[in-house]
C-alpha positions as a Markdown table, in Angstrom:
| # | Residue | x | y | z |
|---|---|---|---|---|
| 1 | Met | 93.0 | 70.7 | 47.6 |
| 2 | Leu | 91.2 | 68.1 | 49.8 |
| 3 | Val | 88.2 | 68.7 | 51.6 |
| 4 | Leu | 87.3 | 66.7 | 54.9 |
| 5 | Ala | 84.4 | 66.3 | 56.6 |
| 6 | His | 85.0 | 66.6 | 60.7 |
| 7 | Ile | 82.6 | 65.6 | 63.9 |
| 8 | Ser | 84.3 | 64.6 | 66.8 |
| 9 | Asp | 82.9 | 63.5 | 70.8 |
| 10 | Leu | 79.8 | 61.0 | 69.7 |
| 11 | His | 80.4 | 59.5 | 72.7 |
| 12 | Leu | 78.4 | 56.2 | 72.0 |
| 13 | Asp | 77.2 | 54.8 | 75.2 |
| 14 | Gly | 74.0 | 52.3 | 74.3 |
| 15 | Thr | 71.8 | 54.4 | 74.2 |
| 16 | Glu | 68.8 | 55.6 | 71.2 |
| 17 | Arg | 69.6 | 59.4 | 72.0 |
| 18 | Ala | 74.0 | 59.1 | 71.0 |
| 19 | Thr | 72.7 | 57.2 | 68.3 |
| 20 | Glu | 70.5 | 58.9 | 66.7 |
| 21 | Arg | 72.5 | 62.0 | 66.9 |
| 22 | Ala | 75.5 | 59.9 | 65.4 |
| 23 | Glu | 73.2 | 58.8 | 62.5 |
| 24 | Arg | 71.7 | 62.0 | 62.0 |
| 25 | Val | 75.1 | 63.9 | 61.2 |
| 26 | Arg | 76.4 | 60.6 | 58.9 |
| 27 | Asp | 72.9 | 60.9 | 57.3 |
| 28 | Arg | 74.1 | 64.5 | 56.3 |
| 29 | Leu | 77.6 | 63.5 | 55.3 |
| 30 | Trp | 76.4 | 60.6 | 53.4 |
| 31 | Glu | 74.0 | 62.5 | 50.8 |
| 32 | Leu | 76.4 | 65.2 | 50.3 |
| 33 | Pro | 75.8 | 65.9 | 46.8 |
| 34 | Gly | 79.5 | 66.8 | 46.3 |
| 35 | Pro | 82.0 | 64.2 | 47.2 |
| 36 | Val | 84.1 | 65.2 | 50.1 |
| 37 | Asp | 88.0 | 63.2 | 50.1 |
| 38 | Ala | 86.9 | 61.9 | 53.8 |
| 39 | Leu | 85.9 | 61.7 | 57.2 |
| 40 | Leu | 87.9 | 62.7 | 60.1 |
| 41 | Val | 86.9 | 61.8 | 63.5 |
| 42 | Thr | 88.8 | 63.2 | 66.5 |
| 43 | Gly | 88.1 | 60.8 | 69.7 |
| 44 | Asp | 86.1 | 60.2 | 72.5 |
| 45 | Ile | 84.4 | 57.9 | 69.3 |
| 46 | Ala | 83.0 | 55.9 | 73.1 |
| 47 | Asp | 81.5 | 56.6 | 76.0 |
| 48 | His | 83.3 | 54.2 | 77.8 |
| 49 | Gly | 85.8 | 52.1 | 76.1 |
| 50 | Ala | 83.2 | 49.3 | 75.8 |
| 51 | Glu | 83.8 | 47.2 | 72.8 |
| 52 | Ala | 79.7 | 47.4 | 71.9 |
| 53 | Glu | 80.4 | 51.7 | 71.5 |
| 54 | Tyr | 83.1 | 50.5 | 68.9 |
| 55 | Glu | 80.7 | 47.7 | 67.0 |
| 56 | Glu | 78.2 | 50.4 | 67.2 |
| 57 | Ala | 80.7 | 53.1 | 65.7 |
| 58 | Ala | 81.7 | 50.9 | 63.0 |
| 59 | Arg | 77.6 | 49.9 | 61.5 |
| 60 | Ile | 77.0 | 53.8 | 61.6 |
| 61 | Leu | 80.8 | 54.7 | 60.7 |
| 62 | Gly | 79.7 | 52.4 | 57.0 |
| 63 | Leu | 83.1 | 50.7 | 58.5 |
| 64 | Arg | 81.5 | 46.9 | 58.2 |
| 65 | Asp | 78.3 | 46.7 | 56.8 |
| 66 | Arg | 77.2 | 49.5 | 54.8 |
| 67 | Gly | 80.3 | 50.8 | 53.1 |
| 68 | Ala | 81.4 | 55.0 | 53.9 |
| 69 | Pro | 81.2 | 56.8 | 50.4 |
| 70 | Phe | 84.7 | 58.1 | 51.7 |
| 71 | Pro | 87.6 | 56.8 | 53.7 |
| 72 | Val | 86.5 | 56.9 | 57.3 |
| 73 | Leu | 89.9 | 58.1 | 59.7 |
| 74 | Thr | 89.7 | 58.8 | 63.4 |
| 75 | Cys | 92.2 | 58.7 | 66.2 |
| 76 | Pro | 91.2 | 57.9 | 70.0 |
| 77 | Gly | 89.9 | 60.7 | 72.9 |
| 78 | Asn | 90.3 | 60.7 | 77.0 |
| 79 | His | 86.4 | 58.1 | 76.6 |
| 80 | Asp | 88.2 | 55.5 | 74.4 |
| 81 | Ser | 90.3 | 52.9 | 75.5 |
| 82 | Arg | 93.1 | 50.8 | 73.2 |
| 83 | Ala | 92.5 | 47.6 | 73.1 |
| 84 | Pro | 88.5 | 47.2 | 72.2 |
| 85 | Tyr | 89.2 | 50.4 | 70.0 |
| 86 | Arg | 91.4 | 48.6 | 67.8 |
| 87 | Lys | 90.2 | 45.2 | 68.1 |
| 88 | Ala | 85.7 | 46.9 | 67.2 |
| 89 | Leu | 86.8 | 49.9 | 65.1 |
| 90 | Leu | 90.1 | 49.0 | 63.7 |
| 91 | Gly | 89.2 | 45.4 | 62.9 |
| 92 | Glu | 93.1 | 45.0 | 63.4 |
| 93 | Pro | 94.7 | 43.0 | 67.1 |
| 94 | Ala | 94.1 | 44.3 | 70.0 |
| 95 | Gly | 97.1 | 46.5 | 72.0 |
| 96 | Asp | 97.8 | 48.8 | 74.3 |
| 97 | Gly | 100.2 | 51.0 | 72.5 |
| 98 | Pro | 98.9 | 54.4 | 70.8 |
| 99 | Val | 97.1 | 54.1 | 68.0 |
| 100 | Asn | 98.1 | 56.9 | 65.1 |
| 101 | Asn | 97.8 | 56.4 | 61.6 |
| 102 | Val | 98.2 | 58.2 | 58.6 |
| 103 | Arg | 96.5 | 58.6 | 55.3 |
| 104 | Val | 98.4 | 59.8 | 52.1 |
| 105 | Phe | 96.6 | 61.3 | 50.1 |
| 106 | Asp | 96.8 | 62.7 | 46.3 |
| 107 | Gly | 98.7 | 66.5 | 47.0 |
| 108 | Ala | 98.7 | 66.3 | 51.6 |
| 109 | Ala | 99.0 | 63.8 | 54.8 |
| 110 | Val | 96.4 | 63.6 | 57.5 |
| 111 | Leu | 98.5 | 62.3 | 60.1 |
| 112 | Met | 95.7 | 60.7 | 62.9 |
| 113 | Cys | 97.4 | 60.9 | 66.2 |
| 114 | Asp | 97.2 | 59.3 | 70.0 |
| 115 | Ser | 96.0 | 61.6 | 71.9 |
| 116 | Ser | 94.9 | 59.9 | 75.0 |
| 117 | Val | 96.6 | 58.6 | 78.3 |
| 118 | Pro | 94.7 | 55.5 | 79.6 |
| 119 | Gly | 93.3 | 56.2 | 82.8 |
| 120 | Ser | 93.7 | 60.2 | 82.8 |
| 121 | Asp | 91.1 | 62.6 | 81.6 |
| 122 | Glu | 94.2 | 64.7 | 79.8 |
| 123 | Gly | 96.3 | 64.0 | 76.9 |
| 124 | Glu | 99.5 | 64.1 | 75.8 |
| 125 | Leu | 101.7 | 62.8 | 72.3 |
| 126 | Asp | 103.8 | 60.7 | 74.2 |
| 127 | Glu | 107.3 | 60.7 | 72.9 |
| 128 | Glu | 106.7 | 57.2 | 70.8 |
| 129 | Thr | 104.1 | 59.4 | 69.0 |
| 130 | Tyr | 106.6 | 61.7 | 68.7 |
| 131 | Ala | 108.9 | 59.7 | 67.0 |
| 132 | Trp | 105.7 | 58.5 | 64.5 |
| 133 | Ile | 105.4 | 62.5 | 63.5 |
| 134 | Glu | 108.4 | 62.7 | 62.6 |
| 135 | Glu | 109.2 | 59.3 | 60.5 |
| 136 | Thr | 106.0 | 59.7 | 59.0 |
| 137 | Leu | 107.2 | 63.3 | 57.8 |
| 138 | Asp | 110.4 | 61.7 | 56.8 |
| 139 | Glu | 108.9 | 59.8 | 54.9 |
| 140 | Leu | 106.8 | 61.7 | 53.1 |
| 141 | Asp | 110.6 | 63.7 | 52.2 |
| 142 | Gly | 107.9 | 67.4 | 52.7 |
| 143 | Thr | 106.8 | 66.9 | 49.2 |
| 144 | Leu | 103.3 | 67.4 | 50.9 |
| 145 | Pro | 101.4 | 69.6 | 53.5 |
| 146 | Ala | 100.1 | 68.0 | 56.2 |
| 147 | Leu | 97.8 | 67.9 | 58.9 |
| 148 | Leu | 98.2 | 66.8 | 62.0 |
| 149 | Ala | 94.8 | 65.6 | 64.2 |
| 150 | Phe | 94.3 | 64.6 | 67.7 |
| 151 | His | 92.0 | 64.6 | 70.5 |
| 152 | His | 92.9 | 67.1 | 73.2 |
| 153 | Pro | 94.1 | 71.0 | 71.8 |
| 154 | Pro | 97.2 | 72.2 | 73.2 |
| 155 | Val | 95.8 | 75.6 | 74.7 |
| 156 | Ala | 93.1 | 77.1 | 76.2 |
| 157 | Leu | 90.1 | 77.5 | 75.1 |
| 158 | His | 88.2 | 79.5 | 77.7 |
| 159 | His | 86.2 | 77.4 | 79.7 |
| 160 | Pro | 87.1 | 75.9 | 82.6 |
| 161 | Leu | 86.2 | 72.2 | 81.5 |
| 162 | Pro | 88.3 | 71.8 | 79.4 |
| 163 | Asp | 90.5 | 73.5 | 80.3 |
| 164 | Ala | 91.2 | 71.5 | 82.9 |
| 165 | Tyr | 92.5 | 67.8 | 80.8 |
| 166 | Arg | 94.0 | 69.6 | 77.6 |
| 167 | Leu | 97.2 | 68.6 | 76.1 |
| 168 | Arg | 100.4 | 68.6 | 78.4 |
| 169 | Arg | 104.1 | 69.6 | 77.4 |
| 170 | Pro | 102.8 | 71.0 | 74.4 |
| 171 | Ser | 106.1 | 73.3 | 73.9 |
| 172 | Ala | 107.0 | 70.0 | 73.2 |
| 173 | Leu | 104.7 | 70.3 | 69.8 |
| 174 | Ala | 105.6 | 73.7 | 69.2 |
| 175 | Ala | 109.5 | 72.5 | 69.3 |
| 176 | Leu | 108.2 | 69.7 | 66.7 |
| 177 | Leu | 106.4 | 72.2 | 64.6 |
| 178 | Glu | 108.9 | 74.9 | 64.2 |
| 179 | Arg | 111.2 | 72.1 | 63.0 |
| 180 | Arg | 108.6 | 70.5 | 60.6 |
| 181 | Ser | 107.5 | 73.1 | 57.9 |
| 182 | Glu | 105.0 | 71.1 | 56.3 |
| 183 | Val | 102.8 | 70.4 | 58.5 |
| 184 | Ala | 99.5 | 73.1 | 57.4 |
| 185 | Gly | 97.7 | 73.1 | 60.5 |
| 186 | Ile | 96.2 | 71.1 | 63.5 |
| 187 | Ile | 92.8 | 69.5 | 64.2 |
| 188 | Thr | 91.0 | 67.8 | 67.2 |
| 189 | Gly | 88.1 | 68.3 | 69.3 |
| 190 | His | 87.8 | 67.0 | 72.9 |
| 191 | Ala | 85.7 | 70.7 | 73.3 |
| 192 | His | 82.5 | 69.9 | 72.5 |
| 193 | Thr | 82.4 | 73.9 | 70.7 |
| 194 | Pro | 83.9 | 74.8 | 67.4 |
| 195 | Ala | 86.5 | 77.0 | 67.8 |
| 196 | Ala | 89.6 | 78.5 | 65.9 |
| 197 | Thr | 92.5 | 79.7 | 66.9 |
| 198 | Thr | 96.6 | 79.5 | 66.4 |
| 199 | Phe | 99.4 | 77.3 | 67.9 |
| 200 | Gly | 102.6 | 77.2 | 67.0 |
| 201 | Gly | 102.0 | 80.2 | 64.3 |
| 202 | Leu | 99.6 | 77.2 | 62.6 |
| 203 | Pro | 95.6 | 77.2 | 62.4 |
| 204 | Leu | 94.1 | 75.2 | 65.4 |
| 205 | Val | 90.8 | 73.9 | 64.7 |
| 206 | Val | 88.0 | 72.8 | 67.1 |
| 207 | Gly | 85.8 | 70.5 | 66.0 |
| 208 | Pro | 82.7 | 70.6 | 68.1 |
| 209 | Gly | 80.5 | 68.3 | 69.1 |
| 210 | Val | 78.4 | 65.1 | 68.4 |
| 211 | Thr | 76.4 | 64.3 | 71.3 |
| 212 | Trp | 76.1 | 67.8 | 73.4 |
| 213 | Thr | 77.5 | 71.4 | 72.8 |
| 214 | Leu | 79.6 | 73.0 | 75.6 |
| 215 | Arg | 78.4 | 76.2 | 77.0 |
| 216 | Leu | 80.4 | 79.3 | 77.5 |
| 217 | Pro | 80.6 | 80.6 | 80.5 |
| 218 | Trp | 79.2 | 83.9 | 79.3 |
| 219 | Glu | 76.0 | 81.4 | 77.9 |
| 220 | Gly | 74.6 | 81.4 | 81.1 |
| 221 | Glu | 74.5 | 78.5 | 83.3 |
| 222 | Gly | 75.9 | 74.9 | 83.1 |
| 223 | Ala | 78.6 | 73.2 | 80.8 |
| 224 | Ala | 76.3 | 71.2 | 79.1 |
| 225 | Asp | 74.2 | 72.3 | 76.3 |
| 226 | Arg | 72.2 | 69.1 | 75.3 |
| 227 | Glu | 69.1 | 70.4 | 73.2 |
| 228 | Ala | 71.2 | 72.1 | 70.6 |
| 229 | Pro | 71.3 | 70.7 | 67.8 |
| 230 | Pro | 74.6 | 68.1 | 66.7 |
| 231 | Gly | 77.5 | 69.7 | 64.4 |
| 232 | Phe | 80.1 | 68.7 | 62.0 |
| 233 | Ala | 82.4 | 70.6 | 59.8 |
| 234 | Phe | 84.7 | 71.3 | 56.7 |
| 235 | His | 88.0 | 71.9 | 56.9 |
| 236 | Val | 89.6 | 72.6 | 52.8 |
| 237 | Leu | 93.8 | 72.5 | 52.6 |
| 238 | Asp | 94.2 | 74.7 | 49.5 |
| 239 | Asp | 96.7 | 74.6 | 46.7 |
| 240 | Glu | 98.7 | 77.2 | 48.9 |
| 241 | Gly | 98.8 | 75.3 | 51.7 |
| 242 | Arg | 96.0 | 77.0 | 53.6 |
| 243 | Leu | 93.8 | 76.1 | 56.2 |
| 244 | Thr | 89.5 | 77.3 | 56.0 |
| 245 | Ser | 87.5 | 76.0 | 57.9 |
| 246 | His | 82.7 | 75.7 | 58.2 |
| 247 | Phe | 80.7 | 74.7 | 60.3 |
| 248 | Arg | 78.0 | 73.2 | 60.4 |
| 249 | Val | 74.8 | 71.6 | 62.6 |
| 250 | Ala | 72.3 | 68.9 | 61.6 |
| 251 | Val | 68.6 | 69.9 | 62.1 |
């Protein structure tokens, strides 16, 4: 059984508000009385893609001095910038290619895919990323269930803001999923609202936002509810390959 904590859309920008909300969620997760296997962060970690924002993220997420109590897995969003993301957050040489990584656990794998498109708020898994997904799954040899994690949902969430900037070419992703039965589910962010639906016959779970929560059209005026507490999720991939998600807020 794999247990993931999940946060998304921190939008760290150097302000006290953004820092406090991210640290509030961090503290809640760091103080869990029982272990989780990893923390998954699905993009828009920085607000402007600045190196200093990733340095703060690395500090908050325990990637530098403090040390996180479990692995921290990240993938970029449309507000992120690949070169400073690599340098300041991952401690890797700066580079502009897609940031794709995999973490293999005992009994499951998580593929962190780059759906960012430099210069655009829309998302796309490019041909290099699709090839990487196929090669990575081939290396796992179908022996482990896998979760795909990226920023942009590939389906409409029934709000004009995230629906205007969702994943391009969802049919390409659907075709991959049809070929790869080892994929057990998809985890995304971007929409700032906890949501659960399906895509390609698989569970698709959208994580809540840390910085603010999306107010749905029938909930009132204005898209951003900045007073709602930051949210997070727990995802459980059990031994039967079933993905179950639980949503929480940090008050």
